[in-house]
C-alpha positions, 0 to 999 in steps of 0.5 A: 517495484524497488525497495531498499529492504530485501525483507521488504521486496519479499514481501511485496513479490509474494502478496504481488504473486497471491493477487494473480487474476488482477490488473498490474496496477491492483496488484502492485497496490494490493501488495503495497498495502500488504508491505505496509501492514507488515512492516506498521506490525512488526516495526512500527508507524515510524519504520523504514518500510512503513515509509519506502510502501507509502513512497511507493502508495503515492507515485501519481501513476497508481493514484487512481487505482488506490482510490478505486482500491479503497472503494471496493476491498471494503478497506472502510469498515477496517479502522487501519486502511481508514487512517492510512487511507486519511494520512494519503490522502492529505500526503497527497494533497487530494482524496484518495 
């Protein structure tokens, strides 16, 4: 994945490597969720990193893996990821 900000790229790559043992798509979604979380925490909800990570997460080729991530990650117990899921579902116009 390519990012406009080198810090986002570094965060993505570090988290992608950390998720070794998972499929490529699982690693991508996991790393993108980390980029989103870090960007949201450090720079706020309207930061370019948040918008860019959302754009990547909504790519059609990652949607099925994103659905699977939400089902199996325990994300439904975390208010921030529940809110993100709602936002992504609304933007994608489908339930994720």
